[in-house]
N, C-alpha and C positions, 0 to 999 in steps of 0.2 A: 299558756301564759311567756309572754315575755320577760326575760332576761340574762341580765350583762354585767360580765365580775371581767372586774381588775387585774390588773399582778408588775410587779416589777420596780414598783416602785423601792426606795429607801433612801441610806445614808450616802451620798457622795463628795467626793472635795472639789472645791474648784477645777475648770479644766478640766475635768474628768467625763466619763460617758453612760445614759446608762438609757433602756430597752423600755417598753412601758407597752405591755399589749391588754388588746379587752375582745374578746370572744361570747357568744352570742347563746340564744338556747329561743325558739317560737321565732325568731327574725331573722331572713338572709339579708345582711349588711350592704351586697351592692340593690337592692332594692328599694335604696335612699340613699340622703348624707350621713356618713358617719363623722365626725368631729373631736376634740381633744378640746378638752377645756381647762383652765384653772383658777383657784380661788386662793389667797395670800388673806392671814387677818387683817382681821375691819379694811379688805377690800368686798370688789366684787366680785361675782364670776365674771372671767373674760374669753374668749375662743383662743388656742393655742393656733389650732392646725383641725384641718377636715377636708375630708375627700366629697366628691359626692356619687350618683349613681353613674353621674357617664364619667367619670375620673377626671376633674376642676379639680382641684386641689387653690387653699386659700390657707395663707399665713399667715399668725401676724407680725405685725415690723419688730418688734424686739427678739421673735427669736427664726424670723429667718438668714439663710446661710450657716444657720446653726442644727436648725429639728429641719427629720422629718417626717411622713406623716405618708403612713399604704397598707394598701387593704389584699385579703390574701382570699377571695372567693374560695379558693378548695378548701381551706382549714372553717371559713367565716371566723378569720379573726383583722384586728386590728390593731396597729400600731404607730407606736410613736415613737423613732431614734432619736436622744437629745446629745449632742454635741458639747466643748468644750461648754459643759455648764458651772452655769456666772452663780453664785449668791445669792440673787436678785430673781433667779428661776423658784427659787425654796416656794411649795405650795402646794395646797391639793391637789390633786390631779383628775377630773371625771374624763367617765367615757360616751358619745351623748350619739344616741340615733333618731332621724327623725324621717318622717315621711308620711304619705298622704293619708292613715289610721294611726297615727299617734307621736310620742313624741318616746323617749326611754333614755333611764341614767344610769351608770353604772353606781355603787359604792364608796368611788373615790380611793384613789391611792396617796399615802404625805412619799412628795420628794425633799431632801432636805439639803442644800448643797454648802456643801462649809470650807469658810472662807479660811 
């Protein structure tokens, strides 16, 4: 049984930092692609950042230079370091894993940036 669990969301002032974590059972993150997505009210879910099995990274244009994605294969954990946060970053953030055998989502964690 595959389960992804997210943590680290919260309320942060603009300009501050936050670190999101995702851990998994039933899979190893280095078996596929892991990514962070976010969804603001009334908006579609969009890719924030991802890292492939081969450690190739990709970032959304709005977060380049501010956010960093990483994977820890020893801890089987996936992280999103968010710096210089803006009010526009406010959204529910989701952890996602995809491989040939399936795709899986975490429950989501709320990030709220106050202006």
